[in-house]
C-alpha positions in Angstrom: 78.2 132.1 99.5 80.5 129.6 98.9 79.9 127.1 96.6 81.1 123.1 96.3 81.3 120.3 94.1 79.0 118.3 93.8 79.6 116.2 90.4 81.2 116.5 87.2 79.3 115.1 84.2 80.8 113.3 81.2 79.8 112.4 77.8 80.8 108.9 76.9 80.4 106.9 74.0 81.6 103.0 75.6 78.9 103.5 78.3 79.6 100.2 79.8 83.8 100.4 79.5 83.3 103.6 81.5 81.0 102.4 84.1 83.2 99.3 84.7 86.4 101.3 84.5 85.0 103.7 87.7 83.5 100.6 89.6 86.8 98.6 89.3 89.7 101.5 89.4 87.9 103.9 92.1 85.5 101.5 93.7 82.5 104.1 93.3 79.0 102.4 93.0 76.2 103.5 91.5 73.6 105.9 93.1 71.2 106.6 90.5 70.1 105.7 87.1 67.7 107.5 84.5 66.7 107.0 80.6 67.6 104.0 78.3 69.7 103.4 75.8 71.1 105.4 73.8 70.6 108.1 76.6 71.4 106.7 79.7 72.5 108.5 82.8 74.3 107.1 85.9 75.4 108.6 89.2 78.2 107.1 90.7 79.1 107.8 94.4 82.1 109.6 94.0 81.1 112.6 92.0 81.1 110.9 88.9 77.9 111.3 86.2 77.9 109.3 83.2 76.1 110.4 79.8 75.6 108.1 77.3 76.7 110.0 74.0 76.6 108.5 70.5 77.8 111.5 68.8 81.5 113.4 68.4 80.9 116.4 71.1 83.5 118.1 69.0 85.2 121.0 70.8 82.7 120.6 73.8 85.0 117.6 74.5 83.9 114.5 77.0 82.7 117.2 80.2 78.9 117.9 79.6 78.7 119.7 82.7 80.0 120.8 86.3 77.4 120.7 89.0 78.3 123.1 92.1 76.4 123.6 95.3 75.6 126.8 97.4 73.3 127.9 100.2 72.8 131.2 97.6 72.2 129.9 94.3 70.7 133.2 93.2 73.8 135.1 94.2 76.2 132.9 92.2 74.3 133.1 89.2 74.1 136.8 89.4 77.9 137.1 89.6 78.4 134.9 87.0 76.2 137.2 84.7 78.0 140.2 86.0 81.2 138.4 84.6 79.6 137.9 81.3 78.2 134.4 81.4 74.4 133.4 80.0 72.2 131.4 81.8 70.8 128.3 79.9 67.0 129.3 79.1 65.3 126.1 79.8 67.3 125.7 83.1 67.4 128.8 85.0 70.0 127.5 87.6 72.4 126.5 84.7 75.1 129.0 83.2 77.4 129.3 80.3 81.2 130.4 80.6 82.5 132.1 77.9 84.7 129.1 76.9 81.3 126.7 76.6 81.8 125.1 80.0 78.4 124.6 81.3 78.0 124.9 85.3 74.9 123.6 87.0 74.0 125.0 90.5 72.0 123.2 93.2 70.7 124.3 96.3 72.8 123.1 99.3 
């Protein structure tokens, strides 16, 4: 049940700056876009998702979530729950680590 990294989602206030940064510094190109200001989301081809966020995320920091892919998502979620993680009620393939890091799982 190996899992691999799919993407890391970052909460960003200055959306255009971050988009330009990843495009110009890492040559990452847009793969997908969703939503309208002030809640846009962009996925870049290097495994970065930018989530427009107009409020201070406080202790949660700039990371929105980390996404992994696995051929056995259910087993990963059960193993995480057995170690004290809780699932997100409205997103059954998402769970939260004890320190607040949010993990999204996708089927490989």
